Every structure is written in structure tokens, then in C-alpha cells.
C-alpha positions in Angstrom: -72.4 48.3 3.1 -68.9 50.5 3.8 -66.7 51.6 1.3 -63.9 49.4 1.8 -65.8 46.4 2.4 -67.7 46.7 -1.4 -64.2 47.0 -3.0 -62.9 43.7 -1.2 -65.6 41.5 -2.6 -65.5 43.5 -6.0 -62.3 42.5 -6.4 -63.5 38.9 -5.7 -66.0 39.2 -7.7 -63.6 40.0 -10.6 -60.8 37.1 -9.8 -63.8 34.7 -9.7 -65.0 36.1 -13.1 -61.7 35.6 -14.0 -61.3 32.7 -13.3 -64.3 31.0 -15.0 -63.0 33.2 -18.3 -59.3 31.7 -18.0 -61.0 27.7 -17.4 -60.8 26.4 -20.4 -57.5 28.3 -21.4 -56.4 25.7 -18.7 -57.8 22.7 -19.9 -56.1 23.7 -23.1 -53.1 24.1 -20.5 -53.1 20.5 -18.5 -53.9 18.9 -22.2 -50.5 21.0 -23.9 -48.4 20.0 -20.7 -49.5 15.9 -21.3 -48.5 16.3 -25.1 -45.0 18.0 -24.0 -44.0 15.7 -21.2 -45.0 13.0 -23.1 -42.8 14.4 -26.2 -39.9 15.4 -24.0 -40.0 11.1 -23.0 -39.9 10.2 -26.4 -37.0 12.8 -27.2 -34.9 11.0 -24.9 -35.2 7.5 -25.4 -34.6 8.4 -29.1 -31.6 10.4 -27.8 -30.1 7.2 -25.9 -31.5 4.6 -28.5 -29.1 6.6 -31.3 -25.8 7.2 -28.9 -26.0 3.7 -26.7 -25.9 2.3 -31.3 -22.7 3.9 -31.4 -21.4 3.0 -28.0 -21.2 6.4 -26.8 -23.6 5.3 -23.3 -22.2 8.6 -20.8 -22.7 11.3 -23.7 -25.9 9.2 -24.4 -27.4 9.8 -21.0 -26.1 13.6 -21.4 -27.9 14.9 -24.8 -30.8 12.6 -23.9 -31.0 15.0 -20.5 -30.4 18.1 -22.4 -33.5 16.4 -25.3 -35.8 16.1 -22.7 -35.2 19.1 -20.8 -35.5 21.5 -23.8 -38.7 19.8 -24.8 -40.1 20.5 -21.3 -39.2 24.4 -21.1 -40.3 24.5 -25.3 -44.3 23.1 -23.4 -43.7 25.5 -20.6 -43.4 28.9 -23.6 -46.5 27.3 -25.2 -48.4 26.5 -21.8 -48.0 30.0 -21.1 -48.9 32.1 -23.8 -51.6 29.2 -23.8 -52.7 30.6 -19.6 -51.9 34.1 -20.3 -53.5 35.2 -24.2 -52.2 38.9 -23.5 -48.2 37.5 -23.4 -46.6 36.9 -26.8 -44.3 34.4 -26.9 -41.8 37.3 -27.6 -42.5 39.0 -24.5 -41.7 36.2 -23.1 -37.9 34.8 -24.7 -37.0 38.3 -23.8 -37.8 38.2 -19.9 -35.9 34.7 -20.5 -33.0 36.3 -22.0 -32.9 38.7 -19.4 -32.7 36.0 -16.5 -31.6 33.8 -18.3 -27.8 35.8 -17.3 -29.0 36.1 -13.3 -29.6 31.9 -13.8 -25.8 31.6 -15.9 -24.3 33.9 -12.4 -25.8 31.7 -10.5 -25.0 28.8 -11.5 -21.8 29.4 -13.3 -20.1 26.7 -12.2 -22.6 23.9 -13.0 -23.1 25.4 -17.0 -19.4 25.5 -17.3 -18.7 21.3 -15.8 -21.7 20.6 -17.9 -19.9 22.4 -21.3 -16.7 20.9 -20.3 -17.9 17.3 -19.8 -20.2 17.8 -22.8 -16.5 18.8 -25.0 -15.1 15.2 -23.0 -17.3 13.3 -24.5 -17.6 15.0 -28.2 -13.4 14.6 -28.0 -13.1 11.9 -26.8 -9.6 12.2 -24.8 -10.5 8.8 -22.9 -12.9 6.5 -23.0 -15.1 5.0 -19.9 -13.3 2.0 -18.5 -9.6 3.9 -19.8 -6.8 4.4 -16.8 -6.0 8.0 -16.9 -4.3 10.2 -14.1 -5.7 13.5 -13.4 -3.1 15.2 -10.9 -2.9 13.5 -8.0 -5.5 11.6 -8.4 -5.2 8.0 -11.4 -7.6 5.4 -11.5 -9.8 3.7 -14.0 -12.8 5.8 -15.5 -16.3 5.0 -14.6 -18.5 7.3 -16.1 -18.3 10.9 -17.5 -21.3 12.3 -16.2 -22.5 15.6 -16.7 -21.3 18.1 -13.6 -18.5 15.1 -12.8 -15.8 12.2 -14.0 -15.7 9.4 -11.8 -12.9 7.2 -11.3 -12.0 4.3 -9.5 -8.5 4.3 -7.8 -6.9 0.7 -7.5 -7.2 0.3 -4.2 -10.9 0.5 -4.4 -11.9 4.2 -4.0 -14.2 6.2 -6.2 -12.7 10.1 -6.9 -15.4 12.5 -8.1 -13.5 15.3 -10.1 -15.4 18.5 -12.0 -15.0 18.0 -15.7 -13.4 21.4 -15.7 -10.7 20.6 -13.5 -10.3 17.7 -15.8 -11.5 19.8 -18.9 -7.9 22.3 -17.9 -5.8 20.1 -16.5 -2.7 17.8 -17.5 -4.6 13.7 -18.2 -2.4 11.2 -18.7 -4.1 8.4 -19.9 -1.8 5.4 -19.6 -5.0 2.5 -21.5 -4.3 4.4 -24.7 -1.8 2.4 -26.6 -2.3 -2.0 -26.3 1.7 -1.1 -24.9 3.0 0.1 -22.3 7.2 0.5 -21.1 8.1 -0.1 -17.4 12.1 -0.4 -16.7 14.2 -1.0 -13.5 17.5 0.1 -12.2 20.0 -3.4 -11.2 23.5 -2.6 -9.6 26.3 -4.8 -10.7 29.8 -4.5 -8.2 32.7 -3.2 -10.5 34.5 -5.4 -11.0 31.6 -7.2 -13.0 31.9 -7.2 -17.1 28.3 -5.1 -18.1 28.1 -6.8 -21.3 28.0 -10.0 -19.5 25.7 -8.6 -16.7 23.7 -7.3 -20.0 23.6 -10.7 -21.6 22.4 -12.9 -18.5 19.2 -10.3 -17.8 18.0 -9.9 -21.5 18.3 -14.1 -21.3 16.6 -14.0 -17.8 13.3 -12.1 -18.9 12.8 -12.5 -22.6 10.9 -15.4 -21.6 9.2 -13.9 -18.3 4.8 -14.0 -18.7 3.6 -10.5 -19.7 6.9 -9.3 -21.4 6.4 -8.4 -24.9 8.6 -9.9 -27.3 8.1 -7.0 -29.9 9.3 -4.4 -29.2 12.4 -6.6 -27.1 13.9 -5.9 -23.6 17.1 -3.8 -23.5 19.6 -3.0 -21.1 22.6 -1.3 -20.9 24.7 0.6 -18.4 23.1 4.0 -17.3 24.9 5.1 -14.4 28.4 4.6 -12.5 26.9 5.8 -8.9 28.7 5.5 -5.6 28.9 1.5 -4.2 27.7 -0.2 -8.1 27.3 0.3 -11.6 23.2 1.0 -12.5 21.8 -1.1 -16.0 18.5 0.5 -17.2 16.3 -2.3 -18.1 13.3 -1.9 -20.3 10.4 -3.8 -21.2 7.2 -3.8 -22.8 3.6 -5.4 -21.7 -0.1 -4.3 -21.8 -0.8 -1.0 -20.9 -3.3 -1.8 -18.1 -1.7 -1.2 -14.5 -2.6 -4.9 -13.3 -0.1 -6.4 -15.9 2.4 -3.7 -15.3 2.9 -4.9 -11.7 2.6 -8.6 -11.8 5.1 -8.2 -14.6 7.1 -5.9 -13.0 7.6 -8.4 -10.0 8.1 -11.5 -12.3 10.8 -9.9 -14.3 12.6 -9.0 -11.5 12.2 -12.1 -9.6 13.6 -13.4 -12.5 17.3 -10.9 -13.0 18.1 -11.7 -9.1 17.9 -15.3 -9.8 20.1 -15.4 -13.5 22.7 -12.3 -11.9 23.0 -15.1 -8.6 23.3 -18.4 -10.9 25.3 -16.5 -12.9 27.7 -15.2 -10.0 27.4 -11.2 -10.5 27.9 -9.3 -7.7 24.8 -7.0 -6.7 26.1 -4.8 -4.0 24.2 -2.6 -1.6 25.2 1.2 -0.6 27.8 1.4 1.5 28.9 4.8 3.0 32.8 5.1 4.7 32.9 7.5 7.6 36.6 8.6 8.7 37.2 9.0 12.0 40.6 11.2 11.1 41.1 14.8 10.7 43.9 14.7 9.0 46.5 15.8 10.7 49.2 12.2 10.1 52.0 11.9 7.6 50.1 10.0 5.8 48.3 13.1 4.4 50.6 14.2 2.1 51.5 18.1 2.0 51.0 19.9 5.2 51.3 23.3 3.7 48.4 23.0 2.5 44.4 24.2 4.2 43.4 20.9 5.1 40.7 19.7 7.3 41.1 21.0 11.1 44.6 22.8 9.9 45.4 26.6 8.8 47.3 26.8 5.3 51.4 28.6 5.5 55.1 27.3 5.5 55.0 26.0 9.1 52.4 23.7 10.3 52.1 21.8 13.0 53.6 18.6 14.1 51.8 15.4 12.7 50.4 13.5 16.0 48.5 10.5 16.5 44.7 11.0 15.9 44.5 9.7 19.4 47.9 11.1 20.7 47.2 12.7 24.2 50.4 15.0 25.2 50.6 17.0 28.5 53.5 19.5 28.8 54.1 21.3 31.7 50.3 20.5 33.4 48.3 21.5 30.5 46.0 18.8 29.4 47.2 19.7 25.1 44.3 17.3 23.7 41.8 20.3 24.2 41.4 22.7 21.9 44.1 25.9 20.8 44.1 28.3 18.6 45.2 27.0 14.6 45.1 23.6 16.3 42.1 21.2 16.6 42.1 18.6 19.9 43.7 15.5 20.0 41.5 12.7 21.5 42.0 10.1 24.0 42.4 6.9 23.2 40.0 4.3 24.8 
């Protein structure tokens, strides 16, 4: 028999003999693995039961998963020392400590989101069912999972936002308090009485369904706009979005009806276009610089905008230096 073949057979015999030596350890390891798996399930159910009694379902799910994997990890260490007696738990821990650094870099985002989700669930800045605004997204919180926060928008879509973004970004919780204030600006005519208009508005919205009595609604002059006096109207409703929207519709309808019945003008935006180059007698002191004319003590003679003067065969409607063109009469 050749030497290489003899060495190979000796190795195989050594493997078989080593397997028979560790076979009892494998049996014990299987039993221990089963025990730890059962213990992991018990730990998971216990954590779920404790936190669900405190009405913390999302936190219960996250911590239950963490407890389960912690028990499984401990079982892995025990099984490894049973199968390989030469390896001590200290060596395993040191190896895992070095490996955990690499794992941490590889799964940095996952661990960051998990820790952010845990902090959100522990501090509870918002809860499941709250309506929040995160960045450009607004909706109702469905779940806070280990990786992300799930939001259902008002138009029936789901937005999945990483927990790290939720934790570091500014979050507006619209349902943090029972009541929420809304406002609307109403424009009235310049000739209308402001106090009377405010009284009419308040009388109209006090009895509107959804408007809270305390704090009471208020109306006051807010702005002198280009074509109206704007009155700002404020009222309080339930903080949920559906109540805010429905109540605002009722309030606007009630204000329009009441102001119309009180014969208060509701002007619309207007604009004035002057087809005029400031060259007429009514423009005042023509020695000052005006639109289309230079300043000086000898300004051009006034003329009508549509006047056309033809002298010496030249069309004076064409522009000349220091003088704007006249326009042909239509």
C-alpha cells in the first residue's frame, strides 16, 4: 500500500473514532438545544403577556423577540461547549466579541433602527392610533415594529418610515391632546362694519356641530387686504383629522349663509390695469420724473394717449428719444 493512501485511511479512521467519541455529547447537545428552544418560547410568551396587560402591544412584540433570541443565543453557547469540550465559554465569548464588531458594522442600520424603535416604544412620544406628521408624511400610526414605523395616510396608503428617521426628525402629534384649533380667514367689504360682521360670524358658528364650547370660538380683524378686510375666525374641535375636516366644512357653510343674510359684502379679489402712460394733464406736476418721461424743467407737452400727430410727413406715434410712442385710436 502506498504511503499517501495509508495516511488517508488513517485520517478517515481518526474521524470515525472521533465521531464515536463525541456521539454522546451530540445526544446531550440535542437535548439541551430542545430545552433552550422551549425556554425561548416560554420567555417570549411571558414577555408578551406582561406588556400586553399594560396595553403596550408593539413594545411587547419587540421585547418578546429580543428575549427569544437572547435565550437561543445562550443555548448556542452551552451546546458549543458540550460538543467541543476543549472550547471554554471564555474563548467563545472572546470570539463572539470580536465577531460582534464586524456584525455591528455589517448590520449598523438594522441595529440603529431597532434601538430607535425601542426608545420610541419606551418613551412613547406617540402611540398606536395617534395621527402624526413626520417630514412630508401624515397619517395614523398602525404599528411600531423593530425596523420601521408604519403609517396609514388619510387617502388609504401605507408609509413605512425607518425608526431612526422617526427618532431623529421632528414629529408633530396631532392627537396628543383632545382638542385642536382650526382657523379660516373671511374677507368683508371696506364699507362693512367689522364688529357687526364678527358678531354675525360668532353667532353662526357657535351652534355648529363639532365646534367646542370651551375654548369658545373667536373672530377678529386680521388684515387690510387689497380688496377686502380679512377677519380671522378660530374654533376648536376634536383633534382627529376626520372631525377637523367635517367641522370646517360646516363652519364655512354657516358663515357664508349668515353673512349673506346679514347683507355683508363678500368681495372677490380684483385688479386694476391702467392703460395709461402718465402723459395727460391730470397727472399733475410733469417736471418730476414720471413713467415714460425724463425729469426736467421743460417736459414735453401733454397729449392724449390715443392721439396720433403727423407733422411734416413723420409719424409721431413712433418712439423718439425722450418721448414714448403714442397709440393709434382704435
